[in-house]
MOPAC internal coordinates of N, CA, C and O (Angstrom, degrees):
PM7 1SCF
backbone

  N    0.0000 0     0.00 0     0.00 0    0    0    0
  C    1.4601 1     0.00 0     0.00 0    1    0    0
  C    1.5415 1   108.62 1     0.00 0    2    1    0
  O    1.2310 1   119.23 1   -54.59 1    3    2    1
  N    1.3213 1   119.07 1   125.41 1    3    2    1
  C    1.4234 1   122.44 1   178.54 1    5    3    2
  C    1.5505 1   111.89 1   -69.49 1    6    5    3
  O    1.2310 1   121.87 1   -44.93 1    7    6    5
  N    1.3139 1   114.02 1   135.07 1    7    6    5
  C    1.4122 1   118.86 1  -176.42 1    9    7    6
  C    1.5322 1   110.52 1   -85.42 1   10    9    7
  O    1.2310 1   118.92 1   -57.66 1   11   10    9
  N    1.2940 1   119.66 1   122.34 1   11   10    9
  C    1.4496 1   122.74 1  -174.80 1   13   11   10
  C    1.6092 1   103.21 1  -131.89 1   14   13   11
  O    1.2310 1   120.54 1  -128.32 1   15   14   13
  N    1.2924 1   116.57 1    51.68 1   15   14   13
  C    1.4615 1   120.95 1   179.77 1   17   15   14
  C    1.4608 1   118.72 1   -47.23 1   18   17   15
  O    1.2310 1   123.05 1   150.00 1   19   18   17
  N    1.3630 1   111.76 1   -30.00 1   19   18   17
  C    1.4909 1   116.54 1  -174.24 1   21   19   18
  C    1.5262 1   111.70 1   -96.26 1   22   21   19
  O    1.2310 1   119.30 1  -170.72 1   23   22   21
  N    1.3101 1   118.93 1     9.28 1   23   22   21
  C    1.4629 1   122.33 1  -174.51 1   25   23   22
  C    1.5724 1   107.99 1  -118.29 1   26   25   23
  O    1.2310 1   121.12 1   -40.50 1   27   26   25
  N    1.2939 1   115.47 1   139.50 1   27   26   25
  C    1.4547 1   122.97 1   177.46 1   29   27   26
  C    1.5645 1   108.13 1  -109.10 1   30   29   27
  O    1.2310 1   122.38 1   -29.62 1   31   30   29
  N    1.3244 1   113.05 1   150.38 1   31   30   29
  C    1.4142 1   120.30 1   178.43 1   33   31   30
  C    1.5269 1   111.73 1  -106.84 1   34   33   31
  O    1.2310 1   119.33 1   -54.96 1   35   34   33
  N    1.3595 1   118.88 1   125.04 1   35   34   33
  C    1.4171 1   122.49 1   174.14 1   37   35   34
  C    1.4800 1   109.32 1  -106.69 1   38   37   35
  O    1.2310 1   120.12 1   -57.40 1   39   38   37
  N    1.3291 1   117.38 1   122.60 1   39   38   37
  C    1.4292 1   122.23 1   177.82 1   41   39   38
  C    1.5569 1   112.76 1  -117.62 1   42   41   39
  O    1.2310 1   122.06 1   -66.77 1   43   42   41
  N    1.2982 1   113.67 1   113.23 1   43   42   41
  C    1.4868 1   117.34 1  -179.05 1   45   43   42
  C    1.5443 1   105.30 1  -159.60 1   46   45   43
  O    1.2310 1   120.17 1   -39.37 1   47   46   45
  N    1.3267 1   117.28 1   140.63 1   47   46   45
  C    1.5224 1   120.36 1   176.90 1   49   47   46
  C    1.4748 1   112.51 1   -82.91 1   50   49   47
  O    1.2310 1   118.25 1  -178.33 1   51   50   49
  N    1.2463 1   120.94 1     1.67 1   51   50   49
  C    1.4497 1   126.63 1   175.61 1   53   51   50
  C    1.5668 1   109.70 1  -102.69 1   54   53   51
  O    1.2310 1   121.57 1   -74.40 1   55   54   53
  N    1.3710 1   114.60 1   105.60 1   55   54   53
  C    1.4652 1   117.71 1  -177.40 1   57   55   54
  C    1.5612 1   112.17 1   -55.47 1   58   57   55
  O    1.2310 1   120.90 1   145.27 1   59   58   57
  N    1.3834 1   115.89 1   -34.73 1   59   58   57
  C    1.4607 1   114.23 1   179.48 1   61   59   58
  C    1.5503 1   113.21 1   -68.60 1   62   61   59
  O    1.2310 1   119.80 1   148.40 1   63   62   61
  N    1.2734 1   117.98 1   -31.60 1   63   62   61
  C    1.4526 1   119.58 1   177.88 1   65   63   62
  C    1.5461 1   108.89 1   -73.34 1   66   65   63
  O    1.2310 1   119.49 1   144.25 1   67   66   65
  N    1.3062 1   118.57 1   -35.75 1   67   66   65
  C    1.4883 1   118.25 1   174.53 1   69   67   66
  C    1.4525 1   112.22 1   -65.12 1   70   69   67
  O    1.2310 1   120.34 1   141.92 1   71   70   69
  N    1.4057 1   116.95 1   -38.08 1   71   70   69
  C    1.5109 1   120.52 1   175.74 1   73   71   70
  C    1.5291 1   110.15 1   -62.24 1   74   73   71
  O    1.2310 1   119.72 1   136.20 1   75   74   73
  N    1.3823 1   118.14 1   -43.80 1   75   74   73
  C    1.4302 1   121.30 1  -174.56 1   77   75   74
  C    1.5540 1   109.40 1   -65.43 1   78   77   75
  O    1.2310 1   120.22 1   133.79 1   79   78   77
  N    1.3367 1   117.18 1   -46.21 1   79   78   77
  C    1.4910 1   121.20 1   180.00 1   81   79   78
  C    1.5564 1   109.19 1   -64.08 1   82   81   79
  O    1.2310 1   120.82 1   135.26 1   83   82   81
  N    1.3208 1   116.04 1   -44.74 1   83   82   81
  C    1.5210 1   118.69 1   179.08 1   85   83   82
  C    1.5305 1   109.70 1   -58.99 1   86   85   83
  O    1.2310 1   118.71 1   138.94 1   87   86   85
  N    1.3775 1   120.06 1   -41.06 1   87   86   85
  C    1.4046 1   128.32 1  -177.21 1   89   87   86
  C    1.5522 1   107.26 1   -60.40 1   90   89   87
  O    1.2310 1   121.00 1   128.25 1   91   90   89
  N    1.3488 1   115.70 1   -51.75 1   91   90   89
  C    1.4923 1   122.12 1  -179.95 1   93   91   90
  C    1.5373 1   110.09 1   -58.76 1   94   93   91
  O    1.2310 1   121.46 1   132.16 1   95   94   93
  N    1.2902 1   114.81 1   -47.84 1   95   94   93
  C    1.4829 1   119.54 1  -178.08 1   97   95   94
  C    1.5719 1   109.66 1   -63.17 1   98   97   95
  O    1.2310 1   120.49 1   135.26 1   99   98   97
  N    1.2791 1   116.66 1   -44.74 1   99   98   97
  C    1.4676 1   117.13 1  -179.70 1  101   99   98
  C    1.5327 1   111.19 1   -64.62 1  102  101   99
  O    1.2310 1   120.28 1   144.43 1  103  102  101
  N    1.3754 1   117.08 1   -35.57 1  103  102  101
  C    1.4406 1   120.50 1   179.69 1  105  103  102
  C    1.5383 1   111.66 1   -59.31 1  106  105  103
  O    1.2310 1   121.31 1   150.10 1  107  106  105
  N    1.3346 1   115.10 1   -29.90 1  107  106  105
  C    1.4242 1   118.67 1  -178.45 1  109  107  106
  C    1.5764 1   113.86 1  -105.20 1  110  109  107
  O    1.2310 1   122.63 1  -165.25 1  111  110  109
  N    1.3521 1   112.57 1    14.75 1  111  110  109
  C    1.4128 1   116.94 1   173.48 1  113  111  110
  C    1.4138 1   120.76 1    89.84 1  114  113  111
  O    1.2310 1   119.72 1  -168.13 1  115  114  113
  N    1.3891 1   118.13 1    11.87 1  115  114  113
  C    1.4505 1   124.97 1  -175.27 1  117  115  114
  C    1.5663 1   108.75 1  -105.73 1  118  117  115
  O    1.2310 1   122.59 1   -49.06 1  119  118  117
  N    1.3477 1   112.65 1   130.94 1  119  118  117
  C    1.4886 1   115.23 1   174.55 1  121  119  118
  C    1.4421 1   108.47 1   -86.40 1  122  121  119
  O    1.2310 1   121.14 1   -24.88 1  123  122  121
  N    1.3885 1   115.42 1   155.12 1  123  122  121
  C    1.4741 1   118.96 1  -179.87 1  125  123  122
  C    1.5425 1   109.26 1  -145.76 1  126  125  123
  O    1.2310 1   124.30 1   -23.55 1  127  126  125
  N    1.3203 1   109.36 1   156.45 1  127  126  125
  C    1.4386 1   120.59 1   168.60 1  129  127  126
  C    1.4453 1   112.53 1  -118.00 1  130  129  127
  O    1.2310 1   119.98 1   -34.13 1  131  130  129
  N    1.3122 1   117.65 1   145.87 1  131  130  129
  C    1.5053 1   119.78 1  -176.94 1  133  131  130
  C    1.5378 1   115.51 1  -110.17 1  134  133  131
  O    1.2310 1   120.38 1   -32.80 1  135  134  133
  N    1.3260 1   116.88 1   147.20 1  135  134  133
  C    1.3892 1   123.23 1   175.75 1  137  135  134
  C    1.5423 1   106.66 1  -132.12 1  138  137  135
  O    1.2310 1   118.40 1   -47.89 1  139  138  137
  N    1.3047 1   120.66 1   132.11 1  139  138  137
  C    1.4567 1   122.80 1  -179.59 1  141  139  138
  C    1.4948 1   113.90 1   -98.44 1  142  141  139
  O    1.2310 1   121.17 1   178.87 1  143  142  141
  N    1.3929 1   115.37 1    -1.13 1  143  142  141
  C    1.4906 1   118.20 1   178.22 1  145  143  142
  C    1.5154 1   108.95 1  -150.03 1  146  145  143
  O    1.2310 1   121.27 1   -15.72 1  147  146  145
  N    1.3406 1   115.17 1   164.28 1  147  146  145
  C    1.4525 1   120.31 1   177.10 1  149  147  146
  C    1.4711 1   111.64 1   -59.38 1  150  149  147
  O    1.2310 1   121.97 1   133.69 1  151  150  149
  N    1.4005 1   113.83 1   -46.31 1  151  150  149
  C    1.4603 1   115.26 1  -176.85 1  153  151  150
  C    1.5617 1   113.74 1   -60.07 1  154  153  151
  O    1.2310 1   122.00 1   139.17 1  155  154  153
  N    1.3415 1   113.78 1   -40.83 1  155  154  153
  C    1.4549 1   120.08 1   178.54 1  157  155  154
  C    1.5309 1   108.21 1   -64.29 1  158  157  155
  O    1.2310 1   119.08 1   138.30 1  159  158  157
  N    1.3219 1   119.36 1   -41.70 1  159  158  157
  C    1.4835 1   120.07 1   176.34 1  161  159  158
  C    1.5072 1   112.23 1   -60.43 1  162  161  159
  O    1.2310 1   120.07 1   135.96 1  163  162  161
  N    1.3023 1   117.47 1   -44.04 1  163  162  161
  C    1.4812 1   121.52 1  -179.12 1  165  163  162
  C    1.5163 1   110.25 1   -60.00 1  166  165  163
  O    1.2310 1   120.08 1   134.25 1  167  166  165
  N    1.2987 1   117.44 1   -45.75 1  167  166  165
  C    1.3917 1   120.12 1   178.45 1  169  167  166
  C    1.4867 1   114.35 1   -62.97 1  170  169  167
  O    1.2310 1   119.69 1   143.52 1  171  170  169
  N    1.4057 1   118.20 1   -36.48 1  171  170  169
  C    1.4363 1   118.02 1   174.40 1  173  171  170
  C    1.5460 1   115.67 1   -68.52 1  174  173  171
  O    1.2310 1   122.56 1   141.49 1  175  174  173
  N    1.3760 1   112.71 1   -38.51 1  175  174  173
  C    1.4750 1   114.29 1   178.88 1  177  175  174
  C    1.5408 1   114.33 1   -76.25 1  178  177  175
  O    1.2310 1   120.65 1   162.73 1  179  178  177
  N    1.2818 1   116.37 1   -17.27 1  179  178  177
  C    1.4310 1   121.71 1   167.72 1  181  179  178
  C    1.5192 1   114.01 1   -68.19 1  182  181  179
  O    1.2310 1   121.06 1   138.80 1  183  182  181
  N    1.2806 1   115.58 1   -41.20 1  183  182  181
  C    1.4985 1   125.65 1  -176.79 1  185  183  182
  C    1.5541 1   109.66 1   -84.64 1  186  185  183
  O    1.2310 1   118.48 1   150.08 1  187  186  185
  N    1.3440 1   120.50 1   -29.92 1  187  186  185
  C    1.4347 1   118.00 1  -170.63 1  189  187  186
  C    1.5330 1   110.03 1  -138.56 1  190  189  187
  O    1.2310 1   119.75 1   -22.98 1  191  190  189
  N    1.3680 1   118.08 1   157.02 1  191  190  189
  C    1.4293 1   123.59 1   170.92 1  193  191  190
  C    1.5222 1   107.80 1   -98.54 1  194  193  191
  O    1.2310 1   120.62 1   -55.27 1  195  194  193
  N    1.2641 1   116.42 1   124.73 1  195  194  193
  C    1.4055 1   121.96 1  -179.55 1  197  195  194
  C    1.5982 1   109.03 1  -107.71 1  198  197  195
  O    1.2310 1   122.88 1   -33.35 1  199  198  197
  N    1.2878 1   112.09 1   146.65 1  199  198  197
  C    1.5062 1   118.81 1  -177.22 1  201  199  198
  C    1.5620 1   110.49 1   -73.79 1  202  201  199
  O    1.2310 1   119.39 1   147.76 1  203  202  201
  N    1.3372 1   118.77 1   -32.24 1  203  202  201
  C    1.4326 1   126.03 1  -178.67 1  205  203  202
  C    1.4587 1   111.00 1  -158.01 1  206  205  203
  O    1.2310 1   121.06 1   -36.64 1  207  206  205
  N    1.3400 1   115.58 1   143.36 1  207  206  205
  C    1.5214 1   121.25 1   174.24 1  209  207  206
  C    1.4989 1   109.02 1  -118.99 1  210  209  207
  O    1.2310 1   120.53 1   -50.78 1  211  210  209
  N    1.2969 1   116.60 1   129.22 1  211  210  209
  C    1.4670 1   125.58 1   167.81 1  213  211  210
  C    1.4907 1   106.36 1   -99.20 1  214  213  211
  O    1.2310 1   120.43 1   -68.22 1  215  214  213
  N    1.3346 1   116.79 1   111.78 1  215  214  213
  C    1.4771 1   122.20 1  -166.20 1  217  215  214
  C    1.5521 1   110.07 1  -119.51 1  218  217  215
  O    1.2310 1   120.21 1   -60.26 1  219  218  217
  N    1.3525 1   117.21 1   119.74 1  219  218  217
  C    1.4218 1   123.55 1   172.14 1  221  219  218
  C    1.5103 1   110.71 1   -58.91 1  222  221  219
  O    1.2310 1   118.13 1   -43.58 1  223  222  221
  N    1.2804 1   121.16 1   136.42 1  223  222  221
  C    1.4638 1   123.87 1   178.11 1  225  223  222
  C    1.5861 1   112.88 1   -70.86 1  226  225  223
  O    1.2310 1   120.74 1   153.08 1  227  226  225
  N    1.2459 1   116.19 1   -26.92 1  227  226  225
  C    1.4212 1   120.96 1  -170.07 1  229  227  226
  C    1.5489 1   108.36 1  -126.63 1  230  229  227
  O    1.2310 1   119.29 1   -76.45 1  231  230  229
  N    1.2932 1   118.95 1   103.55 1  231  230  229
  C    1.4565 1   121.81 1   177.24 1  233  231  230
  C    1.5592 1   105.64 1  -116.94 1  234  233  231
  O    1.2310 1   120.48 1   -26.55 1  235  234  233
  N    1.3466 1   116.68 1   153.45 1  235  234  233
  C    1.4639 1   117.64 1  -177.62 1  237  235  234
  C    1.5691 1   116.73 1   -65.07 1  238  237  235
  O    1.2310 1   123.56 1   154.21 1  239  238  237
  N    1.3787 1   110.79 1   -25.79 1  239  238  237
  C    1.5221 1   113.61 1  -174.56 1  241  239  238
  C    1.5417 1   111.37 1  -103.35 1  242  241  239
  O    1.2310 1   117.36 1   169.29 1  243  242  241
  N    1.2892 1   122.63 1   -10.71 1  243  242  241
  C    1.4418 1   125.46 1  -176.51 1  245  243  242
  C    1.4908 1   108.27 1  -168.48 1  246  245  243
  O    1.2310 1   121.78 1   -36.39 1  247  246  245
  N    1.3651 1   114.19 1   143.61 1  247  246  245
  C    1.4856 1   121.56 1   175.07 1  249  247  246
  C    1.5672 1   108.52 1   -71.80 1  250  249  247
  O    1.2310 1   121.77 1   -38.57 1  251  250  249
  N    1.3079 1   114.23 1   141.43 1  251  250  249
  C    1.5007 1   120.97 1  -174.55 1  253  251  250
  C    1.5203 1   110.82 1   -55.31 1  254  253  251
  O    1.2310 1   118.87 1   128.71 1  255  254  253
  N    1.3489 1   119.76 1   -51.29 1  255  254  253
  C    1.4824 1   118.96 1  -176.48 1  257  255  254
  C    1.5704 1   110.16 1   -64.82 1  258  257  255
  O    1.2310 1   119.89 1   147.92 1  259  258  257
  N    1.2698 1   117.82 1   -32.08 1  259  258  257
  C    1.5331 1   120.27 1   173.98 1  261  259  258
  C    1.4407 1   108.08 1   -64.51 1  262  261  259
  O    1.2310 1   118.48 1   135.05 1  263  262  261
  N    1.3129 1   120.51 1   -44.95 1  263  262  261
  C    1.4333 1   124.73 1  -179.39 1  265  263  262
  C    1.5525 1   108.50 1   -63.37 1  266  265  263
  O    1.2310 1   119.48 1   136.46 1  267  266  265
  N    1.2631 1   118.60 1   -43.54 1  267  266  265
  C    1.4702 1   122.54 1   175.41 1  269  267  266
  C    1.5023 1   113.08 1   -53.55 1  270  269  267
  O    1.2310 1   120.88 1   136.36 1  271  270  269
  N    1.3258 1   115.92 1   -43.64 1  271  270  269
  C    1.4806 1   120.99 1   178.03 1  273  271  270
  C    1.5389 1   110.75 1   -61.33 1  274  273  271
  O    1.2310 1   122.01 1   138.00 1  275  274  273
  N    1.3570 1   113.75 1   -42.00 1  275  274  273
  C    1.5150 1   117.64 1   179.46 1  277  275  274
  C    1.5042 1   109.18 1   -66.37 1  278  277  275
  O    1.2310 1   120.12 1   137.45 1  279  278  277
  N    1.2819 1   117.37 1   -42.55 1  279  278  277
  C    1.4996 1   122.68 1  -179.48 1  281  279  278
  C    1.5232 1   109.65 1   -59.67 1  282  281  279
  O    1.2310 1   121.12 1   136.21 1  283  282  281
  N    1.3302 1   115.46 1   -43.79 1  283  282  281
  C    1.4213 1   119.68 1  -179.70 1  285  283  282
  C    1.4966 1   114.68 1   -67.55 1  286  285  283
  O    1.2310 1   120.91 1   148.93 1  287  286  285
  N    1.3635 1   115.87 1   -31.07 1  287  286  285
  C    1.5261 1   118.46 1   173.16 1  289  287  286
  C    1.5316 1   109.63 1   -68.24 1  290  289  287
  O    1.2310 1   118.74 1   145.98 1  291  290  289
  N    1.3042 1   120.01 1   -34.02 1  291  290  289
  C    1.4593 1   119.43 1   174.83 1  293  291  290
  C    1.4998 1   113.98 1   -74.22 1  294  293  291
  O    1.2310 1   119.96 1   139.91 1  295  294  293
  N    1.3082 1   117.69 1   -40.09 1  295  294  293
  C    1.4275 1   124.46 1  -177.48 1  297  295  294
  C    1.5209 1   110.25 1  -141.05 1  298  297  295
  O    1.2310 1   122.85 1   -89.04 1  299  298  297
  N    1.3917 1   112.15 1    90.96 1  299  298  297
  C    1.4873 1   115.20 1  -175.85 1  301  299  298
  C    1.5158 1   115.71 1   -59.27 1  302  301  299
  O    1.2310 1   119.90 1   161.84 1  303  302  301
  N    1.3031 1   117.80 1   -18.16 1  303  302  301
  C    1.4945 1   120.80 1  -179.64 1  305  303  302
  C    1.4021 1   115.98 1   -91.15 1  306  305  303
  O    1.2310 1   118.97 1   173.98 1  307  306  305
  N    1.2972 1   119.58 1    -6.02 1  307  306  305
  C    1.5177 1   122.09 1  -177.41 1  309  307  306
  C    1.4708 1   110.49 1   -61.22 1  310  309  307
  O    1.2310 1   120.43 1   -41.93 1  311  310  309
  N    1.2311 1   116.78 1   138.07 1  311  310  309
  C    1.5291 1   125.51 1  -178.99 1  313  311  310
  C    1.5751 1   103.13 1   -99.21 1  314  313  311
  O    1.2310 1   119.58 1   -53.61 1  315  314  313
  N    1.2991 1   118.41 1   126.39 1  315  314  313
  C    1.4570 1   126.61 1  -177.63 1  317  315  314
  C    1.5039 1   114.08 1  -124.48 1  318  317  315
  O    1.2310 1   122.24 1   -55.61 1  319  318  317
  N    1.3234 1   113.31 1   124.39 1  319  318  317
  C    1.5105 1   119.50 1   176.45 1  321  319  318
  C    1.5663 1   105.74 1  -109.41 1  322  321  319
  O    1.2310 1   119.82 1   -58.97 1  323  322  321
  N    1.2980 1   117.95 1   121.03 1  323  322  321
  C    1.4160 1   121.93 1   177.17 1  325  323  322
  C    1.5503 1   112.33 1   -83.48 1  326  325  323
  O    1.2310 1   120.78 1   -53.04 1  327  326  325
  N    1.3711 1   116.12 1   126.96 1  327  326  325
  C    1.4475 1   121.03 1  -177.26 1  329  327  326
  C    1.5162 1   105.79 1  -116.67 1  330  329  327
  O    1.2310 1   120.99 1   -51.09 1  331  330  329
  N    1.3555 1   115.71 1   128.91 1  331  330  329
  C    1.3824 1   115.50 1  -172.37 1  333  331  330
  C    1.6552 1   114.73 1  -152.43 1  334  333  331
  O    1.2310 1   122.00 1   -38.92 1  335  334  333
  N    1.2555 1   113.77 1   141.08 1  335  334  333
  C    1.4796 1   118.89 1   171.30 1  337  335  334
  C    1.5535 1   107.97 1  -101.33 1  338  337  335
  O    1.2310 1   120.78 1   178.27 1  339  338  337
  N    1.3574 1   116.12 1    -1.73 1  339  338  337
  C    1.4317 1   120.40 1  -176.51 1  341  339  338
  C    1.5637 1   112.47 1  -102.74 1  342  341  339
  O    1.2310 1   120.76 1   133.58 1  343  342  341
  N    1.3919 1   116.14 1   -46.42 1  343  342  341
  C    1.3818 1   119.81 1   175.23 1  345  343  342
  C    1.5519 1   112.60 1   -86.91 1  346  345  343
  O    1.2310 1   119.78 1   -15.07 1  347  346  345
  N    1.2751 1   118.02 1   164.93 1  347  346  345
  C    1.4164 1   127.37 1   171.22 1  349  347  346
  C    1.5356 1   111.12 1  -120.42 1  350  349  347
  O    1.2310 1   121.43 1   -24.03 1  351  350  349
  N    1.3341 1   114.88 1   155.97 1  351  350  349
  C    1.4344 1   119.57 1  -178.84 1  353  351  350
  C    1.5252 1   117.11 1   -50.71 1  354  353  351
  O    1.2310 1   120.79 1   147.95 1  355  354  353
  N    1.3190 1   116.09 1   -32.05 1  355  354  353
  C    1.4616 1   121.40 1  -178.13 1  357  355  354
  C    1.5453 1   113.86 1   -94.67 1  358  357  355
  O    1.2310 1   120.76 1  -170.95 1  359  358  357
  N    1.3327 1   116.15 1     9.05 1  359  358  357
  C    1.4287 1   121.65 1   178.78 1  361  359  358
  C    1.4862 1   107.80 1   -63.84 1  362  361  359
  O    1.2310 1   118.43 1   -37.75 1  363  362  361
  N    1.3373 1   120.59 1   142.25 1  363  362  361
  C    1.3887 1   121.85 1  -177.39 1  365  363  362
  C    1.5499 1   113.14 1   -67.17 1  366  365  363
  O    1.2310 1   119.32 1   145.99 1  367  366  365
  N    1.3093 1   118.90 1   -34.01 1  367  366  365
  C    1.5003 1   120.83 1   173.53 1  369  367  366
  C    1.4647 1   112.94 1   -62.50 1  370  369  367
  O    1.2310 1   120.16 1   135.99 1  371  370  369
  N    1.2774 1   117.29 1   -44.01 1  371  370  369
  C    1.5095 1   124.49 1   178.55 1  373  371  370
  C    1.5036 1   109.63 1   -64.51 1  374  373  371
  O    1.2310 1   118.92 1   135.80 1  375  374  373
  N    1.3431 1   119.67 1   -44.20 1  375  374  373
  C    1.4415 1   123.46 1   178.46 1  377  375  374
  C    1.4942 1   111.48 1   -63.63 1  378  377  375
  O    1.2310 1   119.12 1   134.83 1  379  378  377
  N    1.2520 1   119.29 1   -45.17 1  379  378  377
  C    1.4296 1   126.34 1  -178.48 1  381  379  378
  C    1.6003 1   107.34 1   -62.98 1  382  381  379
  O    1.2310 1   120.91 1   131.94 1  383  382  381
  N    1.2904 1   115.86 1   -48.06 1  383  382  381
  C    1.4795 1   118.05 1   177.44 1  385  383  382
  C    1.4771 1   114.65 1   -60.12 1  386  385  383
  O    1.2310 1   119.83 1   141.38 1  387  386  385
  N    1.2981 1   117.93 1   -38.62 1  387  386  385
  C    1.4448 1   119.70 1   173.47 1  389  387  386
  C    1.4922 1   114.85 1   -70.98 1  390  389  387
  O    1.2310 1   120.19 1   141.84 1  391  390  389
  N    1.3109 1   117.24 1   -38.16 1  391  390  389
  C    1.4980 1   120.04 1   178.78 1  393  391  390
  C    1.5467 1   110.38 1   -65.40 1  394  393  391
  O    1.2310 1   120.78 1   140.96 1  395  394  393
  N    1.3234 1   116.12 1   -39.04 1  395  394  393
  C    1.5431 1   121.00 1   178.58 1  397  395  394
  C    1.5329 1   111.82 1   -81.30 1  398  397  395
  O    1.2310 1   118.57 1   178.58 1  399  398  397
  N    1.3156 1   120.33 1    -1.42 1  399  398  397
  C    1.4204 1   120.64 1   174.73 1  401  399  398
  C    1.5307 1   111.02 1    80.67 1  402  401  399
  O    1.2310 1   116.80 1  -169.74 1  403  402  401
  N    1.3111 1   123.69 1    10.26 1  403  402  401
  C    1.4291 1   125.83 1   179.40 1  405  403  402
  C    1.5196 1   108.48 1   -66.59 1  406  405  403
  O    1.2310 1   120.22 1   138.08 1  407  406  405
  N    1.3947 1   117.19 1   -41.92 1  407  406  405
  C    1.4160 1   124.03 1  -179.65 1  409  407  406
  C    1.5262 1   106.43 1  -122.64 1  410  409  407
  O    1.2310 1   119.16 1   -25.68 1  411  410  409
  N    1.2195 1   119.20 1   154.32 1  411  410  409
  C    1.4761 1   122.91 1   179.72 1  413  411  410
  C    1.5326 1   111.91 1  -106.18 1  414  413  411
  O    1.2310 1   120.78 1   173.64 1  415  414  413
  N    1.3590 1   116.12 1    -6.36 1  415  414  413
  C    1.4746 1   122.00 1   179.44 1  417  415  414
  C    1.4029 1   113.99 1  -174.43 1  418  417  415
  O    1.2310 1   121.73 1   -12.47 1  419  418  417
  N    1.3452 1   114.29 1   167.53 1  419  418  417
  C    1.4501 1   121.51 1   178.89 1  421  419  418
  C    1.5448 1   109.90 1  -136.05 1  422  421  419
  O    1.2310 1   121.09 1   -38.21 1  423  422  421
  N    1.3206 1   115.52 1   141.79 1  423  422  421
  C    1.4347 1   122.54 1   175.89 1  425  423  422
  C    1.5739 1   108.39 1  -131.32 1  426  425  423
  O    1.2310 1   121.05 1   -51.46 1  427  426  425
  N    1.3046 1   115.59 1   128.54 1  427  426  425
  C    1.4562 1   120.15 1   179.00 1  429  427  426
  C    1.5649 1   107.01 1   -91.50 1  430  429  427
  O    1.2310 1   123.35 1   -38.65 1  431  430  429
  N    1.3546 1   111.19 1   141.35 1  431  430  429
  C    1.4994 1   120.28 1   171.73 1  433  431  430
  C    1.4726 1   110.40 1   -85.55 1  434  433  431
  O    1.2310 1   117.53 1   -39.13 1  435  434  433
  N    1.3186 1   122.31 1   140.87 1  435  434  433
  C    1.3866 1   126.25 1    -8.12 1  437  435  434
  C    1.4929 1   112.38 1   -73.22 1  438  437  435
  O    1.2310 1   118.00 1   -19.23 1  439  438  437
  N    1.2212 1   121.42 1   160.77 1  439  438  437
  C    1.5206 1   125.11 1  -177.69 1  441  439  438
  C    1.4691 1   110.39 1  -130.23 1  442  441  439
  O    1.2310 1   120.55 1   -18.40 1  443  442  441
  N    1.2763 1   116.55 1   161.60 1  443  442  441
  C    1.5079 1   123.01 1   170.78 1  445  443  442
  C    1.4339 1   112.55 1   -99.08 1  446  445  443
  O    1.2310 1   119.60 1   -26.78 1  447  446  445
  N    1.3193 1   118.37 1   153.22 1  447  446  445
  C    1.4732 1   123.16 1  -178.67 1  449  447  446
  C    1.5523 1   110.70 1   -49.55 1  450  449  447
  O    1.2310 1   121.89 1   134.25 1  451  450  449
  N    1.3447 1   113.98 1   -45.75 1  451  450  449
  C    1.5137 1   121.44 1  -175.72 1  453  451  450
  C    1.4913 1   110.12 1   -58.17 1  454  453  451
  O    1.2310 1   121.52 1   146.74 1  455  454  453
  N    1.3287 1   114.70 1   -33.26 1  455  454  453
  C    1.5287 1   113.91 1  -178.06 1  457  455  454
  C    1.4633 1   110.16 1   -70.67 1  458  457  455
  O    1.2310 1   119.62 1   143.00 1  459  458  457
  N    1.3234 1   118.33 1   -37.00 1  459  458  457
  C    1.4852 1   119.80 1   174.54 1  461  459  458
  C    1.4936 1   111.30 1   -59.74 1  462  461  459
  O    1.2310 1   119.58 1   130.22 1  463  462  461
  N    1.3180 1   118.40 1   -49.78 1  463  462  461
  C    1.4039 1   123.06 1  -178.26 1  465  463  462
  C    1.5979 1   112.01 1   -58.56 1  466  465  463
  O    1.2310 1   123.69 1   135.72 1  467  466  465
  N    1.2536 1   110.52 1   -44.28 1  467  466  465
  C    1.5262 1   116.21 1   179.26 1  469  467  466
  C    1.5232 1   111.37 1   -62.34 1  470  469  467
  O    1.2310 1   122.34 1   137.72 1  471  470  469
  N    1.3560 1   113.11 1   -42.28 1  471  470  469
  C    1.5090 1   117.89 1  -178.39 1  473  471  470
  C    1.5694 1   107.86 1   -66.18 1  474  473  471
  O    1.2310 1   119.41 1   142.20 1  475  474  473
  N    1.3695 1   118.72 1   -37.80 1  475  474  473
  C    1.4719 1   118.64 1   179.66 1  477  475  474
  C    1.5237 1   107.85 1   -60.56 1  478  477  475
  O    1.2310 1   120.26 1   134.47 1  479  478  477
  N    1.3379 1   117.11 1   -45.53 1  479  478  477
  C    1.4677 1   120.78 1  -177.16 1  481  479  478
  C    1.5801 1   107.92 1   -60.67 1  482  481  479
  O    1.2310 1   120.25 1   133.06 1  483  482  481
  N    1.2879 1   117.13 1   -46.94 1  483  482  481
  C    1.4848 1   119.99 1   179.47 1  485  483  482
  C    1.4566 1   110.27 1   -62.15 1  486  485  483
  O    1.2310 1   119.70 1   130.48 1  487  486  485
  N    1.3335 1   118.18 1   -49.52 1  487  486  485
  C    1.5001 1   117.54 1  -176.77 1  489  487  486
  C    1.5093 1   116.55 1   -62.75 1  490  489  487
  O    1.2310 1   121.36 1   141.91 1  491  490  489
  N    1.3128 1   115.00 1   -38.09 1  491  490  489
  C    1.3934 1   119.11 1   179.13 1  493  491  490
  C    1.5001 1   118.13 1   -77.95 1  494  493  491
  O    1.2310 1   121.06 1   165.12 1  495  494  493
  N    1.3486 1   115.57 1   -14.88 1  495  494  493
  C    1.4540 1   120.55 1  -179.80 1  497  495  494
  C    1.5342 1   109.45 1   -90.33 1  498  497  495
  O    1.2310 1   118.89 1   169.72 1  499  498  497
  N    1.2926 1   119.72 1   -10.28 1  499  498  497
  C    1.4862 1   122.43 1  -174.04 1  501  499  498
  C    1.5369 1   109.08 1   -82.45 1  502  501  499
  O    1.2310 1   120.10 1   180.00 1  503  502  501

């Protein structure tokens, strides 16, 4: 597995959301790679180690939390932040995933740039 400690992975089926997250990350000096589907994301995580993954909760080919489990099987150390316009922070599934360590954070859509930066700081300090 190629070590890409300085690269983040953005997984979202909406190209505009990928662009927005990439733009925010680049603004703060972080490089990123994009995946528009769960299968594409799994292939990337199999080939590379990412520092942090921003993962959409609802993808057309796989549910985000299921994909998070598969990513953690491939790379148990990967840090995953769930991003969703479907779930809320107090949702039982989100809380369970955070409690079990499956995800290290949650961001609701729409979000502010500052929320992304704050989550990066939290996720990378854990």
